[in-house]
mmCIF entry with sequence, helices, sheets and N, C-alpha, C, O atoms, coordinates in Angstrom:
data_MODEL
# 
_entry.id   MODEL 
# 
_entity.id                         1 
_entity.type                       polymer 
_entity.pdbx_number_of_molecules   1 
# 
_entity_poly.entity_id                      1 
_entity_poly.type                           'polypeptide(L)' 
_entity_poly.nstd_linkage                   no 
_entity_poly.nstd_monomer                   no 
_entity_poly.pdbx_seq_one_letter_code       MPIQAILNEWICWGTSAKKDETRKRRIAVGLDKMRKGMRRPCCWPGCPHR 
_entity_poly.pdbx_seq_one_letter_code_can   MPIQAILNEWICWGTSAKKDETRKRRIAVGLDKMRKGMRRPCCWPGCPHR 
_entity_poly.pdbx_strand_id                 A 
# 
loop_
_entity_poly_seq.entity_id 
_entity_poly_seq.num 
_entity_poly_seq.mon_id 
_entity_poly_seq.hetero 
1 1  MET n 
1 2  PRO n 
1 3  ILE n 
1 4  GLN n 
1 5  ALA n 
1 6  ILE n 
1 7  LEU n 
1 8  ASN n 
1 9  GLU n 
1 10 TRP n 
1 11 ILE n 
1 12 CYS n 
1 13 TRP n 
1 14 GLY n 
1 15 THR n 
1 16 SER n 
1 17 ALA n 
1 18 LYS n 
1 19 LYS n 
1 20 ASP n 
1 21 GLU n 
1 22 THR n 
1 23 ARG n 
1 24 LYS n 
1 25 ARG n 
1 26 ARG n 
1 27 ILE n 
1 28 ALA n 
1 29 VAL n 
1 30 GLY n 
1 31 LEU n 
1 32 ASP n 
1 33 LYS n 
1 34 MET n 
1 35 ARG n 
1 36 LYS n 
1 37 GLY n 
1 38 MET n 
1 39 ARG n 
1 40 ARG n 
1 41 PRO n 
1 42 CYS n 
1 43 CYS n 
1 44 TRP n 
1 45 PRO n 
1 46 GLY n 
1 47 CYS n 
1 48 PRO n 
1 49 HIS n 
1 50 ARG n 
# 
_struct_asym.id          A 
_struct_asym.entity_id   1 
# 
loop_
_struct_conf.conf_type_id 
_struct_conf.id 
_struct_conf.pdbx_PDB_helix_id 
_struct_conf.beg_label_comp_id 
_struct_conf.beg_label_asym_id 
_struct_conf.beg_label_seq_id 
_struct_conf.pdbx_beg_PDB_ins_code 
_struct_conf.end_label_comp_id 
_struct_conf.end_label_asym_id 
_struct_conf.end_label_seq_id 
_struct_conf.pdbx_end_PDB_ins_code 
_struct_conf.beg_auth_comp_id 
_struct_conf.beg_auth_asym_id 
_struct_conf.beg_auth_seq_id 
_struct_conf.end_auth_comp_id 
_struct_conf.end_auth_asym_id 
_struct_conf.end_auth_seq_id 
_struct_conf.pdbx_PDB_helix_class 
_struct_conf.details 
_struct_conf.pdbx_PDB_helix_length 
HELX_P HELX_P1 AA1 ILE A 3  ? THR A 15 ? ILE A 3  THR A 15 1 ? 13 
HELX_P HELX_P2 AA2 ASP A 20 ? ARG A 35 ? ASP A 20 ARG A 35 1 ? 16 
# 
_struct_conf_type.id          HELX_P 
_struct_conf_type.criteria    ? 
_struct_conf_type.reference   ? 
# 
loop_
_atom_site.group_PDB 
_atom_site.id 
_atom_site.type_symbol 
_atom_site.label_atom_id 
_atom_site.label_alt_id 
_atom_site.label_comp_id 
_atom_site.label_asym_id 
_atom_site.label_entity_id 
_atom_site.label_seq_id 
_atom_site.pdbx_PDB_ins_code 
_atom_site.Cartn_x 
_atom_site.Cartn_y 
_atom_site.Cartn_z 
_atom_site.occupancy 
_atom_site.B_iso_or_equiv 
_atom_site.pdbx_formal_charge 
_atom_site.auth_seq_id 
_atom_site.auth_comp_id 
_atom_site.auth_asym_id 
_atom_site.auth_atom_id 
_atom_site.pdbx_PDB_model_num 
ATOM 1   N N  . MET A 1 1  ? 0.860   -1.177 0.000  1.00 0.00 ? 1  MET A N  1 
ATOM 2   C CA . MET A 1 1  ? 0.000   0.000  0.000  1.00 0.00 ? 1  MET A CA 1 
ATOM 3   C C  . MET A 1 1  ? 0.904   1.238  0.000  1.00 0.00 ? 1  MET A C  1 
ATOM 4   O O  . MET A 1 1  ? 1.853   1.305  0.781  1.00 0.00 ? 1  MET A O  1 
ATOM 5   N N  . PRO A 1 2  ? 0.623   2.209  -0.860 1.00 0.00 ? 2  PRO A N  1 
ATOM 6   C CA . PRO A 1 2  ? 1.430   3.433  -0.907 1.00 0.00 ? 2  PRO A CA 1 
ATOM 7   C C  . PRO A 1 2  ? 1.351   4.216  0.410  1.00 0.00 ? 2  PRO A C  1 
ATOM 8   O O  . PRO A 1 2  ? 0.334   4.192  1.103  1.00 0.00 ? 2  PRO A O  1 
ATOM 9   N N  . ILE A 1 3  ? 2.426   4.895  0.731  1.00 0.00 ? 3  ILE A N  1 
ATOM 10  C CA . ILE A 1 3  ? 2.496   5.649  1.987  1.00 0.00 ? 3  ILE A CA 1 
ATOM 11  C C  . ILE A 1 3  ? 1.378   6.678  2.099  1.00 0.00 ? 3  ILE A C  1 
ATOM 12  O O  . ILE A 1 3  ? 0.862   6.902  3.194  1.00 0.00 ? 3  ILE A O  1 
ATOM 13  N N  . GLN A 1 4  ? 0.991   7.308  0.992  1.00 0.00 ? 4  GLN A N  1 
ATOM 14  C CA . GLN A 1 4  ? -0.069  8.317  1.038  1.00 0.00 ? 4  GLN A CA 1 
ATOM 15  C C  . GLN A 1 4  ? -1.401  7.696  1.451  1.00 0.00 ? 4  GLN A C  1 
ATOM 16  O O  . GLN A 1 4  ? -2.169  8.315  2.188  1.00 0.00 ? 4  GLN A O  1 
ATOM 17  N N  . ALA A 1 5  ? -1.683  6.478  0.984  1.00 0.00 ? 5  ALA A N  1 
ATOM 18  C CA . ALA A 1 5  ? -2.923  5.801  1.367  1.00 0.00 ? 5  ALA A CA 1 
ATOM 19  C C  . ALA A 1 5  ? -2.915  5.472  2.853  1.00 0.00 ? 5  ALA A C  1 
ATOM 20  O O  . ALA A 1 5  ? -3.941  5.582  3.525  1.00 0.00 ? 5  ALA A O  1 
ATOM 21  N N  . ILE A 1 6  ? -1.758  5.067  3.364  1.00 0.00 ? 6  ILE A N  1 
ATOM 22  C CA . ILE A 1 6  ? -1.639  4.763  4.794  1.00 0.00 ? 6  ILE A CA 1 
ATOM 23  C C  . ILE A 1 6  ? -1.868  6.028  5.612  1.00 0.00 ? 6  ILE A C  1 
ATOM 24  O O  . ILE A 1 6  ? -2.623  6.011  6.585  1.00 0.00 ? 6  ILE A O  1 
ATOM 25  N N  . LEU A 1 7  ? -1.222  7.121  5.223  1.00 0.00 ? 7  LEU A N  1 
ATOM 26  C CA . LEU A 1 7  ? -1.397  8.385  5.945  1.00 0.00 ? 7  LEU A CA 1 
ATOM 27  C C  . LEU A 1 7  ? -2.839  8.864  5.874  1.00 0.00 ? 7  LEU A C  1 
ATOM 28  O O  . LEU A 1 7  ? -3.374  9.369  6.861  1.00 0.00 ? 7  LEU A O  1 
ATOM 29  N N  . ASN A 1 8  ? -3.468  8.711  4.722  1.00 0.00 ? 8  ASN A N  1 
ATOM 30  C CA . ASN A 1 8  ? -4.860  9.130  4.586  1.00 0.00 ? 8  ASN A CA 1 
ATOM 31  C C  . ASN A 1 8  ? -5.775  8.366  5.536  1.00 0.00 ? 8  ASN A C  1 
ATOM 32  O O  . ASN A 1 8  ? -6.708  8.948  6.089  1.00 0.00 ? 8  ASN A O  1 
ATOM 33  N N  . GLU A 1 9  ? -5.524  7.068  5.735  1.00 0.00 ? 9  GLU A N  1 
ATOM 34  C CA . GLU A 1 9  ? -6.345  6.295  6.667  1.00 0.00 ? 9  GLU A CA 1 
ATOM 35  C C  . GLU A 1 9  ? -6.177  6.811  8.090  1.00 0.00 ? 9  GLU A C  1 
ATOM 36  O O  . GLU A 1 9  ? -7.156  6.940  8.824  1.00 0.00 ? 9  GLU A O  1 
ATOM 37  N N  . TRP A 1 10 ? -4.936  7.106  8.483  1.00 0.00 ? 10 TRP A N  1 
ATOM 38  C CA . TRP A 1 10 ? -4.710  7.640  9.826  1.00 0.00 ? 10 TRP A CA 1 
ATOM 39  C C  . TRP A 1 10 ? -5.385  8.999  9.990  1.00 0.00 ? 10 TRP A C  1 
ATOM 40  O O  . TRP A 1 10 ? -6.006  9.268  11.019 1.00 0.00 ? 10 TRP A O  1 
ATOM 41  N N  . ILE A 1 11 ? -5.262  9.847  8.981  1.00 0.00 ? 11 ILE A N  1 
ATOM 42  C CA . ILE A 1 11 ? -5.879  11.177 9.047  1.00 0.00 ? 11 ILE A CA 1 
ATOM 43  C C  . ILE A 1 11 ? -7.389  11.046 9.142  1.00 0.00 ? 11 ILE A C  1 
ATOM 44  O O  . ILE A 1 11 ? -8.024  11.716 9.956  1.00 0.00 ? 11 ILE A O  1 
ATOM 45  N N  . CYS A 1 12 ? -7.960  10.192 8.321  1.00 0.00 ? 12 CYS A N  1 
ATOM 46  C CA . CYS A 1 12 ? -9.411  9.999  8.324  1.00 0.00 ? 12 CYS A CA 1 
ATOM 47  C C  . CYS A 1 12 ? -9.869  9.439  9.672  1.00 0.00 ? 12 CYS A C  1 
ATOM 48  O O  . CYS A 1 12 ? -10.876 9.891  10.217 1.00 0.00 ? 12 CYS A O  1 
ATOM 49  N N  . TRP A 1 13 ? -9.142  8.465  10.211 1.00 0.00 ? 13 TRP A N  1 
ATOM 50  C CA . TRP A 1 13 ? -9.492  7.881  11.509 1.00 0.00 ? 13 TRP A CA 1 
ATOM 51  C C  . TRP A 1 13 ? -9.449  8.951  12.594 1.00 0.00 ? 13 TRP A C  1 
ATOM 52  O O  . TRP A 1 13 ? -10.342 9.020  13.438 1.00 0.00 ? 13 TRP A O  1 
ATOM 53  N N  . GLY A 1 14 ? -8.419  9.779  12.570 1.00 0.00 ? 14 GLY A N  1 
ATOM 54  C CA . GLY A 1 14 ? -8.270  10.806 13.600 1.00 0.00 ? 14 GLY A CA 1 
ATOM 55  C C  . GLY A 1 14 ? -9.309  11.903 13.519 1.00 0.00 ? 14 GLY A C  1 
ATOM 56  O O  . GLY A 1 14 ? -9.772  12.401 14.545 1.00 0.00 ? 14 GLY A O  1 
ATOM 57  N N  . THR A 1 15 ? -9.678  12.279 12.318 1.00 0.00 ? 15 THR A N  1 
ATOM 58  C CA . THR A 1 15 ? -10.604 13.401 12.166 1.00 0.00 ? 15 THR A CA 1 
ATOM 59  C C  . THR A 1 15 ? -12.067 12.989 12.055 1.00 0.00 ? 15 THR A C  1 
ATOM 60  O O  . THR A 1 15 ? -12.945 13.851 12.002 1.00 0.00 ? 15 THR A O  1 
ATOM 61  N N  . SER A 1 16 ? -12.347 11.684 12.018 1.00 0.00 ? 16 SER A N  1 
ATOM 62  C CA . SER A 1 16 ? -13.737 11.239 11.875 1.00 0.00 ? 16 SER A CA 1 
ATOM 63  C C  . SER A 1 16 ? -14.512 11.276 13.195 1.00 0.00 ? 16 SER A C  1 
ATOM 64  O O  . SER A 1 16 ? -15.724 11.057 13.206 1.00 0.00 ? 16 SER A O  1 
ATOM 65  N N  . ALA A 1 17 ? -13.833 11.549 14.291 1.00 0.00 ? 17 ALA A N  1 
ATOM 66  C CA . ALA A 1 17 ? -14.509 11.632 15.589 1.00 0.00 ? 17 ALA A CA 1 
ATOM 67  C C  . ALA A 1 17 ? -15.427 12.845 15.626 1.00 0.00 ? 17 ALA A C  1 
ATOM 68  O O  . ALA A 1 17 ? -15.113 13.892 15.059 1.00 0.00 ? 17 ALA A O  1 
ATOM 69  N N  . LYS A 1 18 ? -16.554 12.696 16.294 1.00 0.00 ? 18 LYS A N  1 
ATOM 70  C CA . LYS A 1 18 ? -17.519 13.797 16.368 1.00 0.00 ? 18 LYS A CA 1 
ATOM 71  C C  . LYS A 1 18 ? -17.149 14.827 17.436 1.00 0.00 ? 18 LYS A C  1 
ATOM 72  O O  . LYS A 1 18 ? -17.336 16.029 17.244 1.00 0.00 ? 18 LYS A O  1 
ATOM 73  N N  . LYS A 1 19 ? -16.623 14.343 18.559 1.00 0.00 ? 19 LYS A N  1 
ATOM 74  C CA . LYS A 1 19 ? -16.279 15.251 19.656 1.00 0.00 ? 19 LYS A CA 1 
ATOM 75  C C  . LYS A 1 19 ? -14.837 15.730 19.513 1.00 0.00 ? 19 LYS A C  1 
ATOM 76  O O  . LYS A 1 19 ? -13.956 14.975 19.102 1.00 0.00 ? 19 LYS A O  1 
ATOM 77  N N  . ASP A 1 20 ? -14.614 16.987 19.856 1.00 0.00 ? 20 ASP A N  1 
ATOM 78  C CA . ASP A 1 20 ? -13.288 17.581 19.754 1.00 0.00 ? 20 ASP A CA 1 
ATOM 79  C C  . ASP A 1 20 ? -12.272 16.851 20.626 1.00 0.00 ? 20 ASP A C  1 
ATOM 80  O O  . ASP A 1 20 ? -11.140 16.625 20.198 1.00 0.00 ? 20 ASP A O  1 
ATOM 81  N N  . GLU A 1 21 ? -12.665 16.480 21.850 1.00 0.00 ? 21 GLU A N  1 
ATOM 82  C CA . GLU A 1 21 ? -11.700 15.813 22.733 1.00 0.00 ? 21 GLU A CA 1 
ATOM 83  C C  . GLU A 1 21 ? -11.332 14.425 22.206 1.00 0.00 ? 21 GLU A C  1 
ATOM 84  O O  . GLU A 1 21 ? -10.193 13.985 22.366 1.00 0.00 ? 21 GLU A O  1 
ATOM 85  N N  . THR A 1 22 ? -12.287 13.734 21.580 1.00 0.00 ? 22 THR A N  1 
ATOM 86  C CA . THR A 1 22 ? -11.997 12.426 20.986 1.00 0.00 ? 22 THR A CA 1 
ATOM 87  C C  . THR A 1 22 ? -11.052 12.592 19.804 1.00 0.00 ? 22 THR A C  1 
ATOM 88  O O  . THR A 1 22 ? -10.112 11.814 19.642 1.00 0.00 ? 22 THR A O  1 
ATOM 89  N N  . ARG A 1 23 ? -11.298 13.593 18.991 1.00 0.00 ? 23 ARG A N  1 
ATOM 90  C CA . ARG A 1 23 ? -10.446 13.871 17.832 1.00 0.00 ? 23 ARG A CA 1 
ATOM 91  C C  . ARG A 1 23 ? -9.011  14.141 18.281 1.00 0.00 ? 23 ARG A C  1 
ATOM 92  O O  . ARG A 1 23 ? -8.069  13.600 17.702 1.00 0.00 ? 23 ARG A O  1 
ATOM 93  N N  . LYS A 1 24 ? -8.840  14.966 19.302 1.00 0.00 ? 24 LYS A N  1 
ATOM 94  C CA . LYS A 1 24 ? -7.496  15.281 19.808 1.00 0.00 ? 24 LYS A CA 1 
ATOM 95  C C  . LYS A 1 24 ? -6.805  14.030 20.338 1.00 0.00 ? 24 LYS A C  1 
ATOM 96  O O  . LYS A 1 24 ? -5.617  13.822 20.094 1.00 0.00 ? 24 LYS A O  1 
ATOM 97  N N  . ARG A 1 25 ? -7.551  13.198 21.064 1.00 0.00 ? 25 ARG A N  1 
ATOM 98  C CA . ARG A 1 25 ? -6.980  11.964 21.615 1.00 0.00 ? 25 ARG A CA 1 
ATOM 99  C C  . ARG A 1 25 ? -6.570  11.013 20.483 1.00 0.00 ? 25 ARG A C  1 
ATOM 100 O O  . ARG A 1 25 ? -5.493  10.419 20.531 1.00 0.00 ? 25 ARG A O  1 
ATOM 101 N N  . ARG A 1 26 ? -7.424  10.870 19.471 1.00 0.00 ? 26 ARG A N  1 
ATOM 102 C CA . ARG A 1 26 ? -7.103  9.979  18.353 1.00 0.00 ? 26 ARG A CA 1 
ATOM 103 C C  . ARG A 1 26 ? -5.858  10.449 17.607 1.00 0.00 ? 26 ARG A C  1 
ATOM 104 O O  . ARG A 1 26 ? -5.030  9.632  17.202 1.00 0.00 ? 26 ARG A O  1 
ATOM 105 N N  . ILE A 1 27 ? -5.726  11.736 17.429 1.00 0.00 ? 27 ILE A N  1 
ATOM 106 C CA . ILE A 1 27 ? -4.547  12.256 16.733 1.00 0.00 ? 27 ILE A CA 1 
ATOM 107 C C  . ILE A 1 27 ? -3.287  11.954 17.541 1.00 0.00 ? 27 ILE A C  1 
ATOM 108 O O  . ILE A 1 27 ? -2.279  11.526 16.979 1.00 0.00 ? 27 ILE A O  1 
ATOM 109 N N  . ALA A 1 28 ? -3.338  12.172 18.847 1.00 0.00 ? 28 ALA A N  1 
ATOM 110 C CA . ALA A 1 28 ? -2.182  11.888 19.704 1.00 0.00 ? 28 ALA A CA 1 
ATOM 111 C C  . ALA A 1 28 ? -1.854  10.395 19.698 1.00 0.00 ? 28 ALA A C  1 
ATOM 112 O O  . ALA A 1 28 ? -0.690  10.013 19.582 1.00 0.00 ? 28 ALA A O  1 
ATOM 113 N N  . VAL A 1 29 ? -2.870  9.561  19.823 1.00 0.00 ? 29 VAL A N  1 
ATOM 114 C CA . VAL A 1 29 ? -2.667  8.106  19.825 1.00 0.00 ? 29 VAL A CA 1 
ATOM 115 C C  . VAL A 1 29 ? -2.143  7.648  18.465 1.00 0.00 ? 29 VAL A C  1 
ATOM 116 O O  . VAL A 1 29 ? -1.236  6.819  18.388 1.00 0.00 ? 29 VAL A O  1 
ATOM 117 N N  . GLY A 1 30 ? -2.715  8.191  17.402 1.00 0.00 ? 30 GLY A N  1 
ATOM 118 C CA . GLY A 1 30 ? -2.279  7.817  16.056 1.00 0.00 ? 30 GLY A CA 1 
ATOM 119 C C  . GLY A 1 30 ? -0.825  8.158  15.800 1.00 0.00 ? 30 GLY A C  1 
ATOM 120 O O  . GLY A 1 30 ? -0.088  7.349  15.237 1.00 0.00 ? 30 GLY A O  1 
ATOM 121 N N  . LEU A 1 31 ? -0.406  9.342  16.204 1.00 0.00 ? 31 LEU A N  1 
ATOM 122 C CA . LEU A 1 31 ? 0.998   9.731  16.034 1.00 0.00 ? 31 LEU A CA 1 
ATOM 123 C C  . LEU A 1 31 ? 1.918   8.793  16.803 1.00 0.00 ? 31 LEU A C  1 
ATOM 124 O O  . LEU A 1 31 ? 2.963   8.386  16.295 1.00 0.00 ? 31 LEU A O  1 
ATOM 125 N N  . ASP A 1 32 ? 1.531   8.451  18.026 1.00 0.00 ? 32 ASP A N  1 
ATOM 126 C CA . ASP A 1 32 ? 2.334   7.546  18.838 1.00 0.00 ? 32 ASP A CA 1 
ATOM 127 C C  . ASP A 1 32 ? 2.436   6.168  18.182 1.00 0.00 ? 32 ASP A C  1 
ATOM 128 O O  . ASP A 1 32 ? 3.518   5.582  18.124 1.00 0.00 ? 32 ASP A O  1 
ATOM 129 N N  . LYS A 1 33 ? 1.320   5.658  17.693 1.00 0.00 ? 33 LYS A N  1 
ATOM 130 C CA . LYS A 1 33 ? 1.324   4.332  17.068 1.00 0.00 ? 33 LYS A CA 1 
ATOM 131 C C  . LYS A 1 33 ? 2.119   4.328  15.768 1.00 0.00 ? 33 LYS A C  1 
ATOM 132 O O  . LYS A 1 33 ? 2.804   3.350  15.468 1.00 0.00 ? 33 LYS A O  1 
ATOM 133 N N  . MET A 1 34 ? 2.039   5.406  14.991 1.00 0.00 ? 34 MET A N  1 
ATOM 134 C CA . MET A 1 34 ? 2.832   5.476  13.759 1.00 0.00 ? 34 MET A CA 1 
ATOM 135 C C  . MET A 1 34 ? 4.318   5.518  14.082 1.00 0.00 ? 34 MET A C  1 
ATOM 136 O O  . MET A 1 34 ? 5.120   4.901  13.381 1.00 0.00 ? 34 MET A O  1 
ATOM 137 N N  . ARG A 1 35 ? 4.695   6.236  15.131 1.00 0.00 ? 35 ARG A N  1 
ATOM 138 C CA . ARG A 1 35 ? 6.109   6.287  15.538 1.00 0.00 ? 35 ARG A CA 1 
ATOM 139 C C  . ARG A 1 35 ? 6.610   4.903  15.942 1.00 0.00 ? 35 ARG A C  1 
ATOM 140 O O  . ARG A 1 35 ? 7.784   4.580  15.765 1.00 0.00 ? 35 ARG A O  1 
ATOM 141 N N  . LYS A 1 36 ? 5.699   4.089  16.488 1.00 0.00 ? 36 LYS A N  1 
ATOM 142 C CA . LYS A 1 36 ? 6.061   2.731  16.914 1.00 0.00 ? 36 LYS A CA 1 
ATOM 143 C C  . LYS A 1 36 ? 5.991   1.724  15.769 1.00 0.00 ? 36 LYS A C  1 
ATOM 144 O O  . LYS A 1 36 ? 6.296   0.547  15.961 1.00 0.00 ? 36 LYS A O  1 
ATOM 145 N N  . GLY A 1 37 ? 5.592   2.175  14.581 1.00 0.00 ? 37 GLY A N  1 
ATOM 146 C CA . GLY A 1 37 ? 5.612   1.311  13.412 1.00 0.00 ? 37 GLY A CA 1 
ATOM 147 C C  . GLY A 1 37 ? 4.277   0.731  12.980 1.00 0.00 ? 37 GLY A C  1 
ATOM 148 O O  . GLY A 1 37 ? 4.232   -0.024 12.008 1.00 0.00 ? 37 GLY A O  1 
ATOM 149 N N  . MET A 1 38 ? 3.204   1.052  13.658 1.00 0.00 ? 38 MET A N  1 
ATOM 150 C CA . MET A 1 38 ? 1.894   0.531  13.260 1.00 0.00 ? 38 MET A CA 1 
ATOM 151 C C  . MET A 1 38 ? 1.485   1.190  11.942 1.00 0.00 ? 38 MET A C  1 
ATOM 152 O O  . MET A 1 38 ? 1.524   2.413  11.810 1.00 0.00 ? 38 MET A O  1 
ATOM 153 N N  . ARG A 1 39 ? 1.096   0.371  10.978 1.00 0.00 ? 39 ARG A N  1 
ATOM 154 C CA . ARG A 1 39 ? 0.834   0.901  9.638  1.00 0.00 ? 39 ARG A CA 1 
ATOM 155 C C  . ARG A 1 39 ? -0.599  1.357  9.415  1.00 0.00 ? 39 ARG A C  1 
ATOM 156 O O  . ARG A 1 39 ? -0.842  2.261  8.616  1.00 0.00 ? 39 ARG A O  1 
ATOM 157 N N  . ARG A 1 40 ? -1.559  0.740  10.116 1.00 0.00 ? 40 ARG A N  1 
ATOM 158 C CA . ARG A 1 40 ? -2.965  1.106  9.893  1.00 0.00 ? 40 ARG A CA 1 
ATOM 159 C C  . ARG A 1 40 ? -3.703  1.159  11.227 1.00 0.00 ? 40 ARG A C  1 
ATOM 160 O O  . ARG A 1 40 ? -3.313  0.482  12.178 1.00 0.00 ? 40 ARG A O  1 
ATOM 161 N N  . PRO A 1 41 ? -4.774  1.964  11.303 1.00 0.00 ? 41 PRO A N  1 
ATOM 162 C CA . PRO A 1 41 ? -5.582  1.993  12.527 1.00 0.00 ? 41 PRO A CA 1 
ATOM 163 C C  . PRO A 1 41 ? -6.214  0.620  12.763 1.00 0.00 ? 41 PRO A C  1 
ATOM 164 O O  . PRO A 1 41 ? -6.793  0.036  11.846 1.00 0.00 ? 41 PRO A O  1 
ATOM 165 N N  . CYS A 1 42 ? -6.107  0.116  13.961 1.00 0.00 ? 42 CYS A N  1 
ATOM 166 C CA . CYS A 1 42 ? -6.641  -1.206 14.297 1.00 0.00 ? 42 CYS A CA 1 
ATOM 167 C C  . CYS A 1 42 ? -8.164  -1.186 14.409 1.00 0.00 ? 42 CYS A C  1 
ATOM 168 O O  . CYS A 1 42 ? -8.761  -0.212 14.868 1.00 0.00 ? 42 CYS A O  1 
ATOM 169 N N  . CYS A 1 43 ? -8.764  -2.271 13.983 1.00 0.00 ? 43 CYS A N  1 
ATOM 170 C CA . CYS A 1 43 ? -10.199 -2.506 14.211 1.00 0.00 ? 43 CYS A CA 1 
ATOM 171 C C  . CYS A 1 43 ? -11.066 -1.378 13.670 1.00 0.00 ? 43 CYS A C  1 
ATOM 172 O O  . CYS A 1 43 ? -12.084 -1.029 14.267 1.00 0.00 ? 43 CYS A O  1 
ATOM 173 N N  . TRP A 1 44 ? -10.672 -0.826 12.571 1.00 0.00 ? 44 TRP A N  1 
ATOM 174 C CA . TRP A 1 44 ? -11.404 0.276  11.945 1.00 0.00 ? 44 TRP A CA 1 
ATOM 175 C C  . TRP A 1 44 ? -11.699 -0.132 10.519 1.00 0.00 ? 44 TRP A C  1 
ATOM 176 O O  . TRP A 1 44 ? -10.785 -0.549 9.808  1.00 0.00 ? 44 TRP A O  1 
ATOM 177 N N  . PRO A 1 45 ? -12.947 -0.027 10.070 1.00 0.00 ? 45 PRO A N  1 
ATOM 178 C CA . PRO A 1 45 ? -13.315 -0.544 8.743  1.00 0.00 ? 45 PRO A CA 1 
ATOM 179 C C  . PRO A 1 45 ? -12.663 0.191  7.579  1.00 0.00 ? 45 PRO A C  1 
ATOM 180 O O  . PRO A 1 45 ? -12.694 -0.299 6.450  1.00 0.00 ? 45 PRO A O  1 
ATOM 181 N N  . GLY A 1 46 ? -12.090 1.328  7.826  1.00 0.00 ? 46 GLY A N  1 
ATOM 182 C CA . GLY A 1 46 ? -11.434 2.083  6.757  1.00 0.00 ? 46 GLY A CA 1 
ATOM 183 C C  . GLY A 1 46 ? -12.110 3.412  6.511  1.00 0.00 ? 46 GLY A C  1 
ATOM 184 O O  . GLY A 1 46 ? -13.189 3.699  7.029  1.00 0.00 ? 46 GLY A O  1 
ATOM 185 N N  . CYS A 1 47 ? -11.453 4.198  5.719  1.00 0.00 ? 47 CYS A N  1 
ATOM 186 C CA . CYS A 1 47 ? -11.930 5.545  5.444  1.00 0.00 ? 47 CYS A CA 1 
ATOM 187 C C  . CYS A 1 47 ? -13.163 5.512  4.545  1.00 0.00 ? 47 CYS A C  1 
ATOM 188 O O  . CYS A 1 47 ? -13.133 4.888  3.484  1.00 0.00 ? 47 CYS A O  1 
ATOM 189 N N  . PRO A 1 48 ? -14.244 6.171  4.952  1.00 0.00 ? 48 PRO A N  1 
ATOM 190 C CA . PRO A 1 48 ? -15.446 6.185  4.117  1.00 0.00 ? 48 PRO A CA 1 
ATOM 191 C C  . PRO A 1 48 ? -15.301 7.084  2.893  1.00 0.00 ? 48 PRO A C  1 
ATOM 192 O O  . PRO A 1 48 ? -16.189 7.102  2.039  1.00 0.00 ? 48 PRO A O  1 
ATOM 193 N N  . HIS A 1 49 ? -14.213 7.823  2.790  1.00 0.00 ? 49 HIS A N  1 
ATOM 194 C CA . HIS A 1 49 ? -14.010 8.746  1.678  1.00 0.00 ? 49 HIS A CA 1 
ATOM 195 C C  . HIS A 1 49 ? -13.366 8.089  0.465  1.00 0.00 ? 49 HIS A C  1 
ATOM 196 O O  . HIS A 1 49 ? -13.119 8.762  -0.535 1.00 0.00 ? 49 HIS A O  1 
ATOM 197 N N  . ARG A 1 50 ? -13.089 6.788  0.532  1.00 0.00 ? 50 ARG A N  1 
ATOM 198 C CA . ARG A 1 50 ? -12.459 6.100  -0.600 1.00 0.00 ? 50 ARG A CA 1 
ATOM 199 C C  . ARG A 1 50 ? -13.430 5.900  -1.716 1.00 0.00 ? 50 ARG A C  1 
ATOM 200 O O  . ARG A 1 50 ? -13.074 5.337  -2.751 1.00 0.00 ? 50 ARG A O  1 
# 
């Protein structure tokens, strides 16, 4: 999978939250998981914008 598609999934996962505090938490968690090498958000059906 191209790096841009991977980044888009993380961005979509982080910004798809309805509440601002959830969105902020997802972005922080996502950055941490990407730094640790996780390639895709776990247990998430994928970006609905595809």
